[in-house]
C-alpha positions as CSV (number, residue, x, y, z in Angstrom):
1,M,44.0,219.5,112.1
2,Y,41.2,220.3,109.7
3,F,41.0,223.9,110.6
4,R,44.8,224.3,110.3
5,L,44.7,222.8,106.8
6,M,41.8,225.0,105.7
7,G,43.6,228.0,107.1
8,K,46.7,227.2,105.0
9,L,44.6,226.7,101.9
10,N,42.8,230.0,102.5
11,A,46.1,231.8,103.0
12,R,47.4,230.3,99.7
13,R,44.2,231.5,97.9
14,Q,44.6,234.9,99.3
15,G,48.3,235.0,98.3
16,L,47.5,234.0,94.7
17,L,44.8,236.7,94.4
18,E,47.3,239.3,95.7
19,E,49.8,238.4,93.0
20,D,47.2,239.1,90.2
21,E,47.1,235.5,89.1
22,K,43.3,235.4,88.6
23,G,43.1,233.4,85.4
24,F,44.4,233.0,81.8
25,T,45.5,235.9,79.8
26,L,44.0,236.7,76.4
27,I,47.2,235.7,74.6
28,E,47.2,232.3,76.3
29,L,43.6,231.7,75.3
30,L,44.3,232.8,71.7
31,V,47.3,230.4,71.4
32,V,45.2,227.5,72.6
33,V,42.4,228.4,70.1
34,I,45.0,228.6,67.3
35,I,46.5,225.2,68.2
36,I,43.1,223.6,68.2
37,G,42.4,225.2,64.8
38,I,45.6,223.8,63.3
39,L,44.9,220.3,64.6
40,A,41.3,220.5,63.2
41,A,42.7,221.6,59.8
42,I,45.0,218.6,59.7
43,A,42.5,216.0,61.0
44,I,39.4,216.8,59.0
45,P,40.8,216.1,55.5
46,I,42.4,212.9,56.8
47,Y,39.0,211.8,58.2
48,I,37.2,212.6,54.9
49,G,39.9,210.6,53.0
50,V,39.3,207.6,55.2
51,Q,35.5,207.8,54.7
52,N,36.0,207.9,50.9
53,N,38.3,204.9,51.0
54,A,35.6,203.0,53.0
55,K,32.9,203.9,50.4
56,D,35.1,202.7,47.6
57,A,35.9,199.5,49.5
58,S,32.1,198.9,49.9
59,V,31.6,199.2,46.1
60,K,34.5,196.7,45.5
61,S,32.9,194.3,48.0
62,D,29.5,194.6,46.2
63,L,31.2,193.9,42.9
64,A,33.0,190.8,44.2
65,N,29.7,189.6,45.7
66,A,28.0,190.2,42.3
67,K,30.7,188.2,40.5
68,T,30.1,185.3,42.8
69,A,26.4,185.5,42.3
70,V,26.7,185.7,38.5
71,V,28.9,182.6,38.4
72,A,26.4,180.8,40.7
73,Y,23.5,181.9,38.5
74,Y,25.0,180.6,35.3
75,T,26.2,177.4,37.0
76,D,22.6,176.8,38.2
77,K,20.8,177.9,35.0
78,G,23.2,176.8,32.3
79,S,25.2,178.8,29.8
80,S,22.1,179.7,27.7
81,A,20.2,181.3,30.5
82,T,18.8,184.8,30.2
83,L,20.6,187.9,31.5
84,P,20.3,188.0,35.3
85,T,19.0,191.0,37.3
86,F,20.4,192.5,40.5
87,D,17.2,192.2,42.5
88,A,15.0,189.4,43.9
89,V,13.0,188.7,40.7
90,T,12.0,185.1,40.8
91,G,14.2,183.0,38.5
92,T,16.6,185.7,37.2
93,G,17.4,187.7,40.3
94,L,20.9,187.5,41.7
95,A,19.5,188.1,45.2
96,N,18.5,184.5,45.0
97,Y,22.2,183.6,44.6
98,G,23.5,185.5,47.6
99,Y,23.9,189.0,46.1
100,T,23.1,191.9,48.4
101,L,23.6,195.6,47.8
102,S,25.3,197.5,50.6
103,P,23.4,200.4,52.0
104,G,24.2,203.7,50.3
105,N,25.5,202.2,47.1
106,T,23.8,202.3,43.7
107,A,22.9,199.1,42.0
108,P,25.5,197.8,39.6
109,T,24.8,197.2,35.9
110,F,26.0,194.8,33.2
111,K,27.9,196.8,30.6
112,T,28.3,194.1,28.0
113,G,26.0,191.2,27.1
114,A,26.6,188.8,29.9
115,T,27.1,185.2,29.2
116,S,28.3,182.3,31.3
117,T,31.9,182.8,30.1
118,A,32.1,186.6,29.6
119,F,30.5,189.4,31.6
120,C,31.5,192.8,33.0
121,V,29.7,194.4,36.0
122,Q,30.1,198.1,36.7
123,E,29.2,200.3,39.7
124,V,29.8,203.9,40.6
125,S,30.8,204.8,44.1
126,S,29.3,207.7,46.0
127,T,32.7,209.3,45.7
128,G,32.2,209.4,41.9
129,T,34.8,206.7,41.2
130,T,33.7,203.9,38.7
131,F,34.7,200.3,39.4
132,H,34.2,197.2,37.3
133,I,34.7,193.5,37.6
134,D,34.7,190.8,35.0
135,Q,34.9,187.0,34.7
136,T,38.7,186.8,35.1
137,N,39.7,190.0,37.1
138,G,38.9,191.4,40.5
139,A,37.4,194.8,41.1
140,T,39.4,197.6,39.4
141,T,39.0,201.3,38.7
142,G,37.5,202.3,35.4
143,I,34.7,201.4,33.1
144,C,34.1,198.1,31.4
């Protein structure tokens, strides 16, 4: 049984070689390469766009986190407290109130004199887009 099956497989291989079907032609290979190139040309810009959206969302999240920390800071210290900082400085650091900076982002800045009732925090994404957040609105595109 085994030898009969192997004999048939060997005869099939010999028949294929006799018909000059030894592999792919150059045209077939070029068509495959062109199709892969077209798919890559479509997929790469979409992937870059998704990455940029994720970077912008990270900045918006940082700003929302900063807003919460600023409100907590002024609630704890009172309305006449000094301007807080975005680091872990004892007493005035927003890190003590839950603020953390996401990896890859630059530290936000206060663009107006912050008080307990009026403040605006601004941050620039690594994509170059500027976002800001204030005491009444969420993170939006643009400067303070």
